[in-house]
Phi, psi and omega in degrees: 000324179290325176299307188300323178290321176300313177301313175309315182295312175312312189284328172294328186286322182294316178302301178306320182294318181299311180305318178286322177298323181294314175299320178305312183287324176295314176296330182288316187300310181308308177295326173300319182283329169291328175292320186290324181300314174304319187284337181269002179308126181284145180292148176250137177275130175227162167264148177234152179227155186262127171294126183216155179281134178229149176277132177244134170293154178276124182209159177233128168262131181217168184241134172229174169246137178278143178236140172292143179290319175237132173200140184212147163267114181287130173221173179266154181273338176232147177281151180178177174276131174294123173253331176208138184247127183246028181209169175242151183297148190057014178287139175274133185234164174245156179312128175102339186303129174299124181251309183226140174241138178259167175285125183239024186296317178295322176289334174297310177304310184300319179300324177295314183288330169284334179291322175291326177289326179290325179291316184294327184288329179283322172298325171298315176300322179304312180300312185289336170306310185290316174307324179288324177295328177270006184054040174266347177230164177271166173301325178298322179293310180308310182301318187297319179298312185303313184290329183291315181293322178293311177303317175298319175295327180294321183299322183285327169302311182296321179294318176304326174300310185292329171298312180310325186288343174279003173247133176258114176247154181294123175281350176201167174293146174163203181243138178280152175265228188261135180298136185246359188234168177219154182300142178092345180289138172272121181246160179227175183293345185270353186271115178298127181264307187184148177272132173235124179231125174285148191250339190218118354278182175231151176260156172234127183260125171218170180240142178240147175296156190293338191291343183259359185306335180271347188263345186245139187212157177298134181109344178298150184274145172233164173225133194235137165235151179234160186296325186295330183216074182297341185265355185259151178232120182261128190249141178203196183225151172299127181264326173194163185229131176289126186281357188250133181262124175304121180292334184278331179248347188060033175245163174231154189261155180223138177235126176245165184237142183227126178299143175215056186308325183271355176064029175286322182279133177230148188301137180096346174298150175269130182235140173270118180258145170234109191265113175282127179249159175294148168099170175235161171224149182249109189241145171294124185224140178224161172299141178299338177291354186271345186278125163256116183254129181226173179299331182267359176147175174259140183218170172218157176264113191257123181287124186222150172294139179226122173292338180273345181260139181298332180277346179092352183228147172209166179256149176242130181281124178235140173268133182231168176254128186271141173257224178285156174234129174226117186057238180258021182245130178243139179270150183246129181263344183182153172098005181214156176235152178303137183093344170289141181257143185228150183285140179241356179213163180065025189294331184295334183266356187271149177231167172295133183063033174290130164291133186224152169250114179279115180294146179292137180297154179300131184094350177281000000 
């Protein structure tokens, strides 16, 4: 019985040793294979660009809303029935043009009565003036006649004003919107008639962070782009800067004015604003195609000499701090030095310490 127990223990030891030997051999083989895989990485052909200092003009970018210099929803000041409409929807009008006429029959009748009273009061004043010269009446009687004549004339003027309120005229030159009333319709001061917007020039309002409040002033140049014509740039100047900073956003408002002779810009449109500031800056710059962006940050692959690479070059992934971006150029705020080369193609194939072949630059 003891002999059988000893044999069983010996077999168990041999089995455990065999398993351990197998695992050690497997792990050793895996490590060797992994090392071999690193060693046989094929070089990747890339294009490269050199990080260099470039002169950037001083500018701020923002988004704003276009607004008409003059804009109004026209209504009547007195209620009445529309008797005539003198415009078409979308028509361009000049200041003072008659747009809508309301019924004034009752007001015209009152005007005729008041005019007759004013004429009679004036005749009475003239008679009393003659009597005063003949000393037939007192100066007080004549003064009363003068006052009555003046009051009658004032009543006529007031009535003419009331009749004028039954007409809607363009308060400024611009373009009308869609007509909202019809002939025969009864309108009140709450009834919208038509919208009028001036077209040239137009304003654009935008907000800037409080850090720029001491840098922006009236007269600075602005360039604006809109989605309707993305290839066209509309240029203008800052008209005014709001002196107060909003507590909720810590931003301040800026208004710029843009010439709009063709009427392309319309109130309510969104505009991308570039505000030019005095002076220039020298910033380290690289092509935007060199940036590898991920959730953990932006990085570039820097080309460096490598003795372990068959090509003599390899890339090292380096995290950087990004600055401003303009078109296809990015400013680098930290993590890179002038003169260093960065990969600008094949970024998806690159890894840290990846051997690379740098393609000759165009023209070389």
